[in-house]
Structure formats: structure tokens, C-alpha cells
N, C-alpha and C positions, 0 to 999 in steps of 0.2 A: 196200124192197119191190121185187118184180119189176114188170113193166109193168102187169099187170092187178090187182095187189094180192092175189093168191092165195098169195104167199110173202113172208115177212118175215125179215130177217136182222139179228142183234144181235151186237155185239162182246161177248165174254165176257172182261172185264178180269181177273177172278180165275182164270179157267180157261184163259187163253191160247188162246182158240178163237173161232170164228164159229159162231153157232147159227142153224139154219134152222127156220122154223115154216111150216106150211101153214094157210091161212085158208079156211074153207068159203065165206065171203062176202068178196069182194074189199075190202080196206082196212078191214074190221071186225075190230079186234083181239080182240073178245070171242069170235070164232070160231076163234082161233088155237090150234094144238096143235103141240107140239115134234116135229120130224122127225129131225134129226141135228145133229151138230156136226163141225167141221173143226178139228183141232189145228194151230195155226200157231206153236207155241212155237219151232220152229227158226228162224223168221224174225222173230217179234215176240212178246215175252213180256208186253207191256202194250198190247194193241190198243185204239185209241181211235176211229179213223175207218174208214169202209168205203164203197166206191163200186163200181158195175158199169158196163161199157159197155152200149150200148143193147140188145144181144141177150142179155146175161148170160153171155157166153162168156169175159169177162175180169173179174176182181175185183181190187180195189186195197185194201190195208190200210195204215194208218198207225198209229203208236203211240209210246209214250214210252220204249221201250228201244232203239229204233233211229231214227236221224234219216234215214229213207228212206221211199220208197213201194214196197211189195212188190206185185208183179203175179203173179196166178195165172191159169191157163188152165182153163176148164171145157169139157169136150167136149160136154156138154149144158147149154144155157143155164139159169142160175139153179138148178143142181143141184149142191150141195156134194159129193155123193158122187163126182162126176167131176172135182173140182178137183185141180190140181197146181201147185206153185210154179214160176214161170217165170223172173223176174228182178226186180231192184230199181233204184231211182234215188235217189241220195244228195241230200238237200236240206239237209245240215248247214251249208252256206255261208250259207244264208238263214234257216233256222229250226231251233230245237231242240225236240224232243219234239212233232212234228207231231200235231195233234189231229183233223184232218179233211182230206179230199181230195174234190174235185169236178172234173168235166170239162164242157166245152161239148158241144153235141149231136154234133159230128163227131169229138170226141176230140183236136182239134189244140190246144186250150188246157186246161191243168190249173191248178187253184187249190189251194193248200195253206195251211192255217191253222197259224200258229205256236202252240205249246202253252205256251211259257214266255216270260218277258221281255215285250217289246213285243207287244201283241195285234194281229197283222198277218196279212193274207192275201196270199200271194205268187203271182204269175202266171208260168206256164211255157209255152213253145211246144213242141209236138211236131211234128216234120216228117212223121211217120206217125201217123195218128190212133190213140189208145189204146195206143201202144207207148212205154212209159216210157224205153226205151233211147235214144229219139230226142229226149228232152226237154232243154231248156236254159232257164235263167232269162231271162225277158223284161225284167228290170230295171223291173218294174211291181209296185207293192204298194199295199195299202190298210190303213191303221191304224184299228182300231175303238175306240181308247181313249176317245174322247168319248162313245161309246154303250155299249160293253161292255169292261170291264177284264180279265175272265177268260173270254174266249170258248172254247167247247169244240166247237162245231159250227156249220155254216152250210149254206145251200142257196140256189139261185136259183129265182125264180118269174117268172110273166108273161113267158115266152119269154126269160128272161135279163135282163129289165129291172128286176127287183127282187132285192135281196139280203136274206136273213134270217139273223140271227146269234143263236145261243143262248148263254147264259152259265152258268157254274158259280158258285154262291155258297156 
């Protein structure tokens, strides 16, 4: 979602795209209508995870055909029609088929969920907030195996004090 919940974004796994919806009532998905999609096949053919920076001027995509984080620039925040591919960051040394990506509030910490093998969230440090070209592995990880054996997504709540993990069964 964008910040006020009037836009929703969904990875299109079979369409190799990101789909944008407008919501007439913020965060009420019953009011959603399709707006547009962004073809990302050139960078990722099996998108799984999606995140934005705070202003929606950068978007990050993970997926199962590339072991990387793909960064896009949006000239208008949260508007896919203004998106263009910028760069990527390879995470293959830590995880295969990344399923999700999240950032802390200033973009200097990035978290990536391993999509296969050991169910683990890996932590990266970015010297420039929300710029994946400045990322490096922080040698910190969290294995979710005792709670979730097939995690596919995660998010933080309560100002980063809680971690929520969802599982595919």
C-alpha cells in the first residue's frame, strides 16, 4: 500500500508484472479497482516480494528467477506509470529465490527473506539509505524454522519491535 492506503500493489507471478490498484477508501480492499501494471520481465520473471521507500519514489522487487533485489525509480511517488529500472543487488551468497524484502524507516537496513532451503531472514547494511548499490551483508540472520518452515512474506510492526511472518502451505 501507499502511505494513506489509497493505492495497493500486487506482484503478478504469472504475468511477470506489478499491478497497481486505486482504493476509493484507504486500506479498504472492497473499494479497489485496477489502474495499471508494470512489466518487469526483463529483471524478474517470477516476482515474489515488493517494497517501497517512504515517498514511493523507489520500488524494490525480489523473485525466484534472480537472486537479487531489483531497484526501480519512480519520478512520481507510488505511480507505476513513472517507474524505470535503476539497478540491482545480488543476494545469492546468502539466499536463493528471495521471497520478500523490507527496509527500516531510513533505508539503511534491508531485510531479505530466503525463499528456499533454510527459512531465514538476512540483514544488510546500506551506507546510503534506500540505495541498494551501497548494501553489504551485516552477517546477521534470523531463522524462522521453529515457527514457519515455508515463509513467503514478512513485515515489521510496532515501530520495528514486532516481526510478522506468513507461510505458504
